N, C-alpha and C positions, 0 to 999 in steps of 0.2 A: 635800144632796138625798137623799131616800129612794129607793132603787132596788128594782125587782122582784127576786125571787130569781135569775131568769135574768140580768138585767143586773148584779147584784151579783157573780155568778160570773164574768161576762166582765170586770168591772172588776178583780177579784182577779188574773185571768190577765194582764191588761194590765200591772198593777204588777209581776208576776213577770217578764214579758218585758222591761219597761223596765230592771229591775235586771240581768238576764242580758246584755242587749245594750248596756247603757250608753247608753240613749236618753233624750232629753228631749222632752216634748210641749209645743209652743208653740201657743197658741190665741188667736184674735182675740176681742175683747170680745163680738162678735155671735154667737158659737157657742152651741149648746145648753148649758143649765146642766150637764147630765150630762157633757158633754165638758170644760167648764171645770173641773169638780170633779176630773177625772182629770189635769189639765194641771199641768206644772211651772211654767208661766208663762202669764199672760193679759195681753194688751195690744193696742194698735192697731198699725198697720203700722210706725211708727217705733220703738216700743218693742220689737216682736218682732225687727226687724232688729238693734237694738242688743244684745238678748239673744243672738241667733244669732251675732253677731260675737264675743262674749266667752265663749260656751259652750265647755266642755271635754268635752262629750258626744261619744261615738263615732258617734252618728247623731241626727238631728233628725226629729221628726214634726211637720209643719206643718198645723194645722187652720185653713184660711182659703180664700179664693178664689184663682183662678189667678195673677193678677198678683203677689200676695204670695208665693206659692210660687216664682215665677220670680225675684223679688228675693232671697229667701233663698238659692236655689241659686246665683245669681250671686255672692253674697258668701261662700259656704262651699262652694267646689268640692272642698275637701279631705275632706269627709265625706258620707255618704249623707243625702239629704233625702227623707224618706218622705211620701207624700201619700195620706191615706185616701180622698179623693174627687177624682179627676182631672176630673170633670164640673162641679165647683163654679166657676162663672164670675161675673165682675162685669160686668153689661151696660154700665155706664158705660165700663169699660176697653175695650170692643169698639166704642165709638162713634167717630165721626170718620173722615174720609177726605180725599183730596186736594182735593175740592171745598170742604170746610170750610176747609182751609188757604188755598185761593185766595180764598174770600169774606172771611176775616179779613184777609188781606194787602191786599185791595182797600179795606176800610173803615179799617184802621189800618196803613198802609204803614210807619210808623215803629216799630211794635212788634217786639220780638225774641221769636220763638216758641220756647218752651222745652219740650222733651219731658219730661213729668212721669212719676212712677212708674206711673201708670195708662195711659200711652200704649201703645196696642196694637202688636203686631208689625208692623214695616214703616213705620208712620206717623212714627216718630221721624226717618226719613231725609228727610222733607219739612220738618222744623223747622230752626231756625238753630243750636240747641245742645241739649245734654242736661243735665237736672238731675243734679247729682253727689250722692254720699252721703258724709257726714262719718263716717268710721269710729269716731270717738270718741264721738259722740252718737247716731248712727243717724238724724240729721236730713238732709233733702234741702236742698241748698244750690245757689246759682247758681255756675257756673264763674267763675273770677277774671276781672275785666275787664268783666263784663256789667253794664249800667246797670239797677239794680233797678226804676226807675220806668218802663222800657220793656218789662219782661219780662211775658210772657203765657204761662201754663202750658197745654199741650195734653194731653188733650182738653177739660178743664173750662172753659177760657177765663178762668181766674182770674188776677187780678193777684196780686202777692205780699201784698196786703192781704186776700186771700180773697174778693174781690168780682169780679163780671163787669161790665166797662164797659157803660154803658147802650146804646151803639150796637151791641153784640154780643149783647144778651140774647135776641134772637129766634133766634140761631144756637146758643146754648149748649145742649149736650145735658143733659137733666135726669137726675138720679139718680131712677130710678123708685120707689125706696123712700122717700127723704126728701122728694120733691116732693108727697107725698100730703097733707101738712098745709098749710093756707093761712093767710093773714093774719087772716081773720075768726075762725078757731078760736083763734088766738094771742091776739087781743084779748079774746075771751070768757074765756080762761083767766086773763088778767091781772086782769079784773074779779072773777072768782070766787076768786082767790088773791092778795089784796092783800098786799104786802110780800114776796112770794116772788121770788127771783131767777129769771131766765129765761135758759137757755143752749141754743143750737141747734147742730146739726151744720152745718159749712160747706157741705155739699151741699144744704141747704135752699134755698128760693127767696130771692131778694134781699129780698123784702118781709118774709119771716119773720126773716131775719137783721137787718134794720133795726129790728125790734121787740124784739130780744134785748139782754140786758145783756152777753152774751158769745157768741161763735161760734167754733168751731174743729173740728178733727178729733177722733176718739174719744179719743186720748191727751190732747189739750188739755182736752177736756171732763172727763175723769177728774181731771186736775190742778185744774181749776176747782172741781169738787165737793169736793176735798180741802181747798183753801185758802179757799173762800168762807165768810164768817162766817154766811151765811144758813142758818137751820135747815130751810128749805123751798125746794126748787129745782124749777122747771118745766123738764123735760128733753125737748127735741125732738130725739130721736135714735133709732136702731134699738133696739127694746125690750130686746135683750140687754144693753145698757149700763146701763140703769136697774136691771135684775135684779142685775148684778154690783156696782154701786155701793151698792145697798141692803144688800148683805151686808157690804161693806167699811166702810160708814159707817152703822151702825144708828141712830145718834143723829140722823140727818138723814132728811127725807122727800123722796122724789123723785116728782114729779107728772108723769104722762105724759098726752099728748093722748088724747081719745076715739078718734080715728083711730089705729088701731094701726100703728106703723111697724115692719114685719116684713120681713126679707130672707130669702126662701125659699132662695136659693143658699147663704147662710151657715149655714142650718139643715139642709142636706143631710147633713153629717157626723154620724154617731152612734157609739155605743160599739162596735157590731159592726164598723164600718168601720175603726176604729183597731185593734181586735184582729186583723182580717184582714191589715192591712198589716204589723203587727209579726210575725205568724206567718209571713208570706211572707218577710220579711227574715231571720227566724231560720233558715229552710230554705235560702234562696238569697240571701245578702247582695248588695246592689247593688255592682257593681265600682266602685272609685273612679275609674278611668280613664274609664269610660262616663259616670259622673256629672259629672266635670270637663268632658268634651266638651259635654254638654248645657248645663252652666252657662255655658260660654263663648259658645255660640250665643245663649242667652237674654239674656246680658249685653249682647251686641251690639245685640239688638233693643230692649232697654229703655234702655240708656245710650249707644248709638251706636257 
């Protein structure tokens, strides 16, 4: 990506500070292109957690929304985790309350409610158990002994198959970003692009997912793009993913919907923000003890 002279100067200074401080920058697929170009690693939530767990950096800069930062801090209390934008939040992670839990239990009393990685602070205490993290793969897994067929992830209300039970669909909180594309637009894209594979984010509507060849989170979609023999892929996901995959796989064509799927919260972080947090850390490094205390608190809220 070609940068303006001002941003190019900021990018050079960021790279200098990264080397001096021993920092790695980890960015989500949905970040701005200029941010991803400066990053040492780009991935979805699971991939970023796995990278953070095995990183030997002296500090990590996490470019993503709040729940992702909390997860990284919970897993790496031994090093500073720097955040360029503290105000970058995921609206879906802030959805859900005790009333939602009560309504779900009334309709599906046999379900085991599992607090997922996006379960907001305090809501996990009203669930039956907490999703665990496999340190080897960075994947979220059920605690041992839980019947997978009865598990329901909070707040998305997903089963482990990535679908919302029909009796709960009117209760399920929408992802305001991925809910913008409807089934009619998908069917039109199918007609306009015969032979193309169609992959959608798991946060799309149930109708859109039913029309897809594959549905999953951003890491799963990136893997699908890598392995699919299809030269043309209709991609129903936040626009940052298609941007990154087009660079990684120039031999493939990624077709996006006319309705732009754009997450304003993911796009808040810019080069200036990253430079500012690195400069602040260079002047006054975050104490490990304070960082560890914050991580323990956030870990309790997320994992129970």
